[in-house]
N, C-alpha and C positions, 0 to 999 in steps of 0.2 A: 311514525309510518317510514319515513323516510330512510332512517338508519338500520331499520328491518329490513327493507327492501333492500336497498344495496349492500347489504352484508352479503344476505342470501345470495344476492346476483354474482356477490362477488366467491362465495363459494359454489356457486353452481360454473361461473366462468371458471376456475381454476381446474378443474377437474370432467372437464368437458373430452379432455383428450382420451380420458381412459373409456369412453362408449365406445375407441377401436381395439381396446382390448382383450384378449383372449382370457380363457380360465385359469387360473393360478393357482399353484401351491394348494391351499385344502381345499379349492372349489371342485377339483375332482371328484374329491370323498365324499363332498357335503352335498352335491350337487349331480354331478355325471352318472355316478354308481348307486345314487341313494333311493331304494325301490319306494320311500315312500313319499318320492315327486310324479310317479306314475301312475295314467288314471286308473290301470289296471288296479291297482292298491289304494282300501277302503282310506279315504279319508281322514277315519278315526284312528288310523295306526300314527298316525303324526302324536298323541298325544299320550301314547304309551313307549314312545322307540326315541333315543336321545335324536340329536343333533344328526349324528350321521348315520342313524337307521337302525343302530341297535339297540334289541329292547332295554328298557332301562335298569329293568332287575338283573339284568345279564349280568356275570360275574365281570367281563370285559368292558361293560359301557366304560364310554369316558364321564357318565350322568351329567353329562352340560344340558339338560332337559332346557328347550326354547321352540315350543311347539308355532309361535307366534311367528316366527321367524321362517322355520322350514315351510309352515304353509303358505307363507309370502311367495318363496321359493317355487312351490306346487305351481300358484296359482300363474307364477313366469313360465313355467313349464307347458302349462297348459295354453298358456297363450304364446308365445315363441319358440318352445320347445329347447333346444339345447343353443340357441342362438346367444352369446354372450351379449350383445349389445344390450339386450331387453334388459338382464338382470341389472348391468354397469346403470345404466341409465335411474333405474329405483333407486339405488345404492346413491345416485348424486342428489336425485331428486329431495331424498330426506336429509341428506347433506343437509343442504340450502333451507330446507324445513326446521331443519335443528339449529341451524345459524339464525335463524329470523326470529323463533321461539327464545334463542337465549340473549338475541340482542335487546327483544321486548323485555326480558325477565331481568337486563342488567338495566335497563330505563327505570324500572323500580328503585334499583338502588342508587343509581349513578346521577338518574335527572338527565334531562331532554340535549343536553348539549354533547359536545365532542367526544367527552371523553365515553362515555354510552358507544357512541360509533369506534373508537379504537377499540374499544373491546369487543362488538360484535367483528370489525375487522381482523382483530387476532385470532379468533375462535375461527374465523371463518378459514385463513390462510395460515395455520398450523400446519407445520408438516408431518407431524405426530398421528395426524389424521388418515394420512396417505394407504396407510394398510387398511381402517376400517371402510375406506371408502373406494378405492381401489382393486382392493381384492374383495370379491362379492360374500363370502363369511363375515366378514367384517360387519355387513349389514345388520347383525346381533345388536351388537354392539351401539352401533349407530338409531335403530329402532328404538332400543330401550333407552337411548338418552332423549329422543323424544318424548316418552310418557312419562322419563324423569323427570324434564323439564314441566311438562304441563299439572303434574303431579304436584310438585311444589307450589304451581302459580296457584292450583283449586288450593293449597295449603295457606297459601298467603291469603287468597280470597276468603279463605274461612275466616281467619286470624280478622280482618278488617271488618268482619262484618258479624264477630261473634259478641252476642250481647245486643245488637240492633238490629237483627234482621232474623227471621227463622228458617230462611235460606242457608243460613251459615251451613248447617248439617249436611245443605245438597251439595256444597262444597267439598263439606269433608267427604261425603260419600265418592265424589268426583278424586278426592285424593288418592282414597284408598283404591278405586277401580284402576285408577292409573297406573299406582305403584304396582298392582296385579300383574296386569297389563306389562310393564316396563320391565320385571322379574320375570315374565313370559316371554321376553323376548331375549333375555339375559339375564342370569343368577344376579349380577350385582344391583340390577334396576331396585331390588328392594332396600338399598341402602336410603332411597329419597325421605323414607319414613324416619331417621333417624337425622336428616338434615335439614327436615321439617321440625322436628323437634329442638335442634340447634336453632334454625330460624326464629320460632317461637319465644324461648327462650330471652336468646342473647341480641336477636334484632329488632322484633315485634316488643318485648317487654324490656327489654333494654337492661337486662339483668347481667351484674357482674358475680363473681364467682363467690365471693360472701353472702351476696343478698338471695341464693339460690331456693334453699332448704326455709328461711324462715320465709321466704313470697309465697311461696308453693301453700304452705299451712297454714296460712289467713284465708280465712272463709269469702273474704272479697275475692280472691285470685280462685277459686273453685273451678271455673271454666279454665281457667289453664290447666290444671291439674285433670281434670275431666278428658281435654284433647290430646295431653301428654300420655293419660293412660290408654286412652284410645289406639291411638298412633303404636304402642307398645304391645298390646294387646292382637290390634291387626298385623305386624310385622312379625311377632313370633308363630300368629297361628299360618300366615303364609311361608312361612320357613319350617316351619313342624308338617305342613301336608307336603312340602316339597320333600323333605328330608324320607316321609312315608311312601312318596311315590314312587322314590329310585331306591325303593327296598330296605331303607335304612342303615345304608351301607354306605360308606365313602369310595370315591373311584381309587384305584390302582393305578399306579404310572411304572413305567418303565425308566432305571436309572440315567439314562443319557435324558431323560426329560427335563427331570429336575436333580443333579448331581448333588446337590445338598443334603438335600433330604433323605438320599442314601447314605449321606458320608458318616461311617461309624465314629468320628469326632463331634464330640458336643461343641466344644470349642469351635471346630471349623462350621458346624450348622449355623452358631450361634452368629457367629461375625459374617458370616455369610449372608443370611437371614435381614439380620441389622443394617448391612452395608445396600443390597437389592434398593428400598426404598431410594437412597440416593443416590445412584445409577439412574433411577427411573427417573427422579425430579433433574437430573443433568439432562435427559433427554426431554426433557419439555424444557427446559431453559436453554440447551445449545444442540439443538438434533442434528447434528451435523453428521453423525454415523448413524445410519440407519440397518435393519437387516428383516428380511422375513423371518429371521428363526435366531433364536438367541439362547437354544437350546445346547445340550453337551458342555463343552469347552469357553462358550463363546465368552463368560464372563467366570474366571478361574475364582477356585473358593480360599477365599480369607482362611488359611491354615494356621495360623501363630498372630499375636497381638502386634507383631512388630512389621507387618506388612502396613506399606505406607498408605494402602486406601483406606486405613482403620481412621485418620488422619479425617479426609470427607466427611466420614460416616458422623465422628465428633462434631464437626462443622456444621453437620445438616441438622443433628437434633439439636444442637445449641439454637441455632434461627430458628427452629421450629417452637423450640419451646420461649424463647426471645416476643418471637410475634405472638403467640398463645397470650404469653403475659401479658402486652399491648393492647391487645384486645380483652382482656379479659378484668386487668386490674381494676378498681375503684379510681376515680377520679378523684383527684388529689384538689382541686377547687369547686367547690359545690356552683359556683355561677359562673361555670366557664361556658363559653356559647357552643359547645360541641352537642350539636342537635337541638338547639333550643331557637326558638324567634327571637331574631336581635332586635334592638328597641325600635327602630324605622318602619317596621310592621311588616318586615321583608323575611323572610327563611333561609336561613342558614344552608343552602341544597349543596353545597362541598362536603358537610359534615364535619367539617376543620372548624380552625380560628376563623373570628369574623374578618373579613375581607372587603377589599371595594366592591362601587356600584359595578364597574366591568366587568369583574371576575363575576361576579354575581348571575351578571345577566348571561353569560356565558355559559353558567352550570344551574341555574336556576329551572327547577320543573314545577306543573301542578301538581296538586295531593295525585297519590296514584290511584286512589280510593275516592269519589266524590260522595259527597255527605248524600246520607238515606234520608228518603222521607216515607214513611211510614204511617197508615189513616192519618195522614195531613197534619203530620205530627214532623218535624225536623231535625232531625238528629245530627249534631255535629261530631263530628270523628277525628278532627283533624290534628289532636293529640296524639293520633296512630298512624298517620297517613305522612306526616312528615318522613323528610329523607332519613336515611339511617346515618350515623357517624360515622368517619372513616373505622373505627374502634369494628363497631358492629359489623362492616361490610368485610373487615382483615378475620374476624372471627366465622363468619357464614363462607368466606372464598377457603379459608382453612376446612373448614369441614366438606365441603364440596369438593375439594383436593384430597383430603385424608381419608373420609368415610367411604366413599366408593372404592377405594383401593384396597382399603381394610383386607378383604375376601383374597386377595391378591399377594397379600403377604407374608403367608403360610403360618398364619400366628394360629388360626383355631384348626386349618387341615392344609394338608400339602398339597401345595396345586401340579397341573402336570406341562409347567413352564418354568425357565428361571424367569425372563424377559417379554411379556407380549403387549408390542406395541400399542395394538387395537384396546387390549383394556383401560389404557389413558387416556382414549375420547373422554365419556364420563371425566375422572379428574381432572382434563385441560379447562374446562370450565371454570374449576375453583381458580386454577393457575393464571388463566387469561385477566381475571377479575383482581385477584392479585396484586398482576402485574401494572393493571389499570389502576386501581386504586394507589398503590403506592407510587406512580406516578404522578397521578392526581396532588397529593398530597404533598409530594416536593414541589409544584408548581405552584401550591398555593403558599406556601413556607418561604420559598425564594419572595425579594423582594424589585431584583433585578430585569428588568424586560429580556435583555440578552439570557439570561438562565433560564428564565422561563421559557422562550422561544428553545433553547437547545435542550429542556427535558419534553418540548413536543415533538420536536422533530429527530429526535433519539427515539421516542416510543414510537412515532411514525416509519422511522428508516429499518427497525427492530421488524415490524409486520409487514413490510417491502421484502428485506432481507427469508422471512419466514415466506411468503408468496412465492418466492424466486425458487429455492430451496422444495419446496411442494412442487412447482414446477417442474425442476428437475429427476425428483423423485417418483411423479408420475411418469415419467417416460421410464425407470425400471421395472414400473409393473404392466408394461403393455404386453409382454409377451414372459412364457417361464426362461429363455434362453436368458434373457437381461437383467430378470430380477434373480435370477442364481447365480450368474457374474458377480452381480451387486453386493452379492453377503458373502465373497468366499472369503473378504478379508475380516469379516467379524467371525465367523461360522464355517471355516474352511471345510471339514470333513460331511456337514450337511449338505453345503453348498455345492462340492464337488460330485457328490455323491446323486443329487438331484438335476445338475448339469448332466452329468452322463447320460440320465434315463433320456432328457430332450435331444441332446447329440445321437444319441441311440436310434431317437423316432424319428430322427432329420436322413438316417441312415450313413451318417459320419462315424461308420466303427471305429475307426483308428483313434479319432479324437474321445469316441466315449470310452473307451478301453481306459486311454490316460486318462481322463476322466476320474472312471473310479478306483484306478490305482491309485490317483493322487488322494481321493476320502478315505482309502484304508492308510495310509501313510500317516495320515493325523489321526486317525482312529481304525486299529488294527481289527478289531472286535466286533465292528456292527455288520450284524447278519445280514440286514437287506440290500446290502453294499456286496457282501461276499455274491448274495445268491443272485444278484443282477448282474454282476462281472461273470460269475460262473453261466446264466443264462445267456449271456450275449457270446463267448464261445462256444455253446453249444448253439446257438443258431448259426454258428462260423465252423461248425464240424471240428474244432479241437477239444473231441470228449474227455481225451485224460486229464486236460486241464479243468475243466469243467466239472467233472467230477471231483477233482482237488478241493475247487472254492466249493463246491456245494459240502462236503463235507465236513468243512471249516465253519460253513454256516450253521448245518447242524451243531457244532461241536458249541459254539454261540450261543443260539439258541433252539435248545430240542426239541421245539414244538413248532418247530417250522415246517409246513407242511408242505410247501409248493416245492421245497428243497428236496424233501423224498421225493414227490410226484418224479422229477425231473429226473434223480439219481436211476432209480424206476427204469424209468424211458429209457436211459441211455445203455444201462444194463440189459436193457431186456432183447434192444436192436443189438448191441454186442453178443448176442447167445448165451449170457448170463443168467439163466433162466432162474434159477434157484436164487441167487441175489435179490433178483428181481422183485421174485415173488416173496422172500424177506420183510424186502423195504417198504412194497406195497402194501404188507400186510399190517407193520409196524406204522406205519403211516396212518392209517385206517382207524387206529388203537387211540392215536391222540386224541383227549377232550378239547374240549374248544370253551376250557372255562380260564377266567381273567386272560384271554386273547384281547387286545386292540382292536381287531377286526374279524369276529369270528364267522361273519356271512365268506369271507374270502378263505377263510381256514376251512369251512364248510364244502366250499369250491372245490378246493384243492383233496379233499380227503373223497369225494364224489370222484373227481376224475384219477385218483390212484386206485380205488374199487373198480372205476372203469377198465384202467389198463391191466388190473387185475385178472379181471373177467375175460379180457380179449388173448392175457397169456394162457389162461386155461382154456377158452377156444380151441387156442391156434396147437394146442397140444392135445384138442378133442376131448379135456374134459367138459362136457356140455352141460353136464348137471349141475359140477362147482362153478363153471361159469353162470349160470343162471343164478345160484342162490348169491353170487355175488351182486351181482348185476340188482337182485332185488335188495339186498341191504345200501346201496347207492340209492336207488331209487327211494327207500327212507331217509337216508342220512342227506339230498339232494336241498340244497338251500332253495328259496324263489328263486334267484336271481341267474341260478344255473341253468344252461341250454339244453335239456336234454333229447334233441331228436337222434344225437349217433347212439347213445345208451337206450333208447329204445328200438332204434336200429338193430342194435346186438342182441336185444332181447330176441328178436322176430328171429334172426338168426341164428340163435344156439337152441329158438325151439322150431326151424326148419330143418338142421341136422338130427335133432331127437325124429323129424318125422310128425311133429306134432303140428300140422298144418293151420287151423284152425285157429291158435293161438301166437303163430308166426305170424299169420297174417291181419291177428287185432292188434300186435303191437309195432307191427310197418305201420299201418293207419294212424295210430298213435304219434310215429314219427312225424308222419305229412302234416298231420293235424299240429302239432307244435312248430313245424316250421314246411310251409306247404313247397318251399323252394331247395328241400334238401335232397341232392342228388343221390348219395348213397341210398337212402330209404328207396326212391322212384326204382333203382336199379333192382335192389334184392325184389321189391315188391315186383316189380317186373320179372323175374326168375319164376317168383311163385306162382305168378298167373301162367305162365306158362307151363310149368311142371302141373298145374291142375286143368288144364285144355283150354284157358281163356287165350289164346295166341292174342287176336286181336285187340284187345286189352294190355295186354303185354306188350307189345310191338309200340303202341302208343305211351308207356311210360319208358321205353328205353329212349325212343325219337326225341319225349319232354327232357330225360336229363342232358340229352347232347344240344338241344333247346337251350337250355338254361347256361349251360358251360360247355361250346364250344370248342374250345382249346383244351380239354379236360382228356387223355386218349383212352383211360379209362373206361367212361364211358362208349366208345366206339368199340372197345374191347369186349364189353359184355355184350352188346349190339351183334356184333358180330360173329359171340357166342351163341346167339338165338339164332340168326340166320343160318347158322352149320348145323346144327340142329334139327331146321325145317330146311334143309338140302340146298340151300341158296347159296350154293360155293362162291359163285363169283363174288356176290355181293358181300358175304362171308371174309374174304380174301382181301379186298378191298376196305373195309372197316376192319382187318387185323393191320392190315399196311397203314393205316391209316393213326390206330392209334400207339404203335411203334413209332413213326415219325414224333409225332406230338408229345410221348414222353419216353427219349430214346434215353432215358437215365432211369427210369423205373423199372427196375427187375421183375415186380410181377408182371407189367404190364407189356414188356417186349416177351418175356418166358411165354405168355401165354396167348400173345400174337403168335409165337412160331410154331404153339401147337394146334392152334387156326389153322395156319397155312399148309402145316403138315397135313390136317387132318383134310383140308380142302385138295390133297396132292399135288400142293405144289413146293415140291422139296427142296428146289433153289432157292426159295424167298425164305422157307422154313429155317433152312443152312446158313442165313445171312444173320436173322433175329437170335439162333440159337448160339449163337457163334459171340453173338453181344451180350448175350443173356450172361453168357461163361466168363464173359471179361467183366461184366460188371461185380459177378459174384466169384471170383475165380477160386475159391474156396468150399462151393456148393456141391453135393455131391449128384444132384439130380439134373443141375445144370449141366456137368461133364458128361454124364449117363446117355441125356438129351442129344446131347452134340456128337457123343458118340456112334448113337443109334442114326442121326441124321447122314452123319460121313459116311456110314455102312451104307445105309442105303444109295447115296449118291456117288457112290465106286470111291471113296478115297479112302481105303483101307486101313493106310499106314495112320492118317491122322485120327481114324475113329480107334485103332490099337492104343495110341497115345491118350485120347483122352477117356476109354476107360478101364484103363490100369491107375490112370489120376485120380479115377473116381473110387477106385475099390480101394487105393490108400487111405483118403479120407472115410471112406465108409467099405471094411472088409468083407461083413457077411450080407451085400448086398447080392441078394439071387439074383435079379433080374438083368444089372450087372455081369454076373458070371455068365450066367446063361449067352449073353449077349458076345462074349468075351468067347466064348468056345465056339458058336458059328461063326463069329469072324476069323478066329484060329481056321478052322474046317475050310474057307473059301479060301485063304489064305495059300493054305499048302498046297490046295488045288491049283492055282495059280502060279505055284513054286516061290512065294515070295517068304522072306524072311521073318518069322516072327519073334517075339521077347523069350516063347516058352522054349526055342531053339536054341 
């Protein structure tokens, strides 16, 4: 019990500093934007959607079905919202629990001595676990590991009680239930059933390869045959149900997720896929270089047999075969004491050759399962409870190392990653056991005390180094900036791109731009990075450059709806309405099939339709605008904030004089977001129009209260006051609006109008002049400036503005009429005109 507690405590202590860490990397999509975590989403959706909140049968789904993990996230969200502390706490506690259970499992195999302690400490401190524990989405691996071990322990109990107790099938039921739970945490959890079969055949029954078939067909081994058959049936049933539930289709991934799978060369695919397990084993053995992401070119493809890395592959598989042969070979001497009782009556707990009493005392354990007493009869099962031999433990360690890793090898289906460190969480159990039992075997074999001490302290030193590396690596997971900077060496394209997003969020614009360009230097066709760079440039008013990168992003990924959306917005603001209309229409027609994030795509499509409706609205095509708005409402995903869309629906109905419909949609907008300022203003205008003046004024004042710094609110209230003939108050509101939003043309222009209507012509001139400077090529601004100058007696300046307006819009009747009147006045005053 002490070993379990100490190992768990170490596992807990090493990760305590992650409690202050932020959400990182995949945490955002799995938690922050996952609708399945929200209380308004029915909790049953978790069982129909994948890990990221996408419908499991959708063509773009990742097919990662982990409902128990998602359910744990939902519970976290219900208790602590989006505070990352509680999420990290659950991860750390789960890791401590897994460490304790693994140590208990090791004790059954290695005994009560310090080698069990070594195995537990090695697992607690291994750096490969940092992604699974410090990264919140890694909870799937940690949770699966806990039930993986519980299932294996239940099966070991089933084996020890089989034939002696009716409870044995209760333990088998526990095996099946825990295996199912493990799979519902993460897919690879189902592999525990295969590991259980290996334990039964090669460890519990101590069979060698040549003995398997003859032994199984013997009648006396019917219980073994039955157990293995039930394991096979249950495993097949779980896999079949899993395949059916995800629509009988494998997931599809982009070529950057797994470049080898997308390679046209059979040789490159074969050599790379054979090499990748070698690279994973090296990460377990020497986790010096770790990264949050190993996709893209992090592991270059092996394209020829001359690639020197093929030597690593050969060495790996030769070593694996030798270990397997060592564990499965038939004993050369029948009377050897491996796994037997020694003549002095003491059990050989080291599973190796007979050794001294001192060595025995250091490693001896009591039988894992005590004798059973049923109906008053003592059934001694000691022949089944002695410690397994070294060879047996090697076989079980290899099965723990290899079998849970098989789904990640691309052997049965392509996976969406090259290397994923968190996938190694379960296989690391086999690795830790293998290293420990190897060190123990050497310790027993050597005779000199110096060599024994050297082996022991070398193993202890390895654990210390692992612990130090884990502590250092946890620092990288404190926040996204540190995490992405740490990954530049391994995957520069992905690391620089993600770092650019972080720097942008910190308002470090030049550094963010540099990071995006660095990412594109390493991989120029990354649509997301091209889009992100375009967005950065757009937000900094570099519209021509932004359009260039949006077009490159669309060329790289023609289904990137957000790039179409922002392209259309820029074109619309530049007055290129026909190009903008075509862009929005093209975006609205992009299907969401085979897209990685269909929710984000639907949001972008909805926004495109919203902006297309606004375009029609500004052109006076209100019926077309309504049609587009209705389509947007039909396509709108659950997470889309609809208040602006509903408000624009009300505006369109208002322009068509359909006031009841307009009021309905204004109210819908306010229901969806009670503090939506535009809806307060537009609904206030409707109330004023329908004679409900006092109600209208309340909505205008509420809008100002919601955001006292927004000039648009004062402008609308001023217009209301003007219509109520409260001229002085209206003028004050107009000035306030123009002062607050002095760079917003619409606000300044409207304020000038109100001041003119209030007969405050000098103040009106000031703001008409400002509006004309904000939009020097806008005919209406120049015409109105000319008109106020005309009224204020500045005739020559008025003439210049009228003429400039007519250059931009020669057929404007009002400007032509005003200019003729101006010329008449100027001629009467003897002033020279451009006509003469």
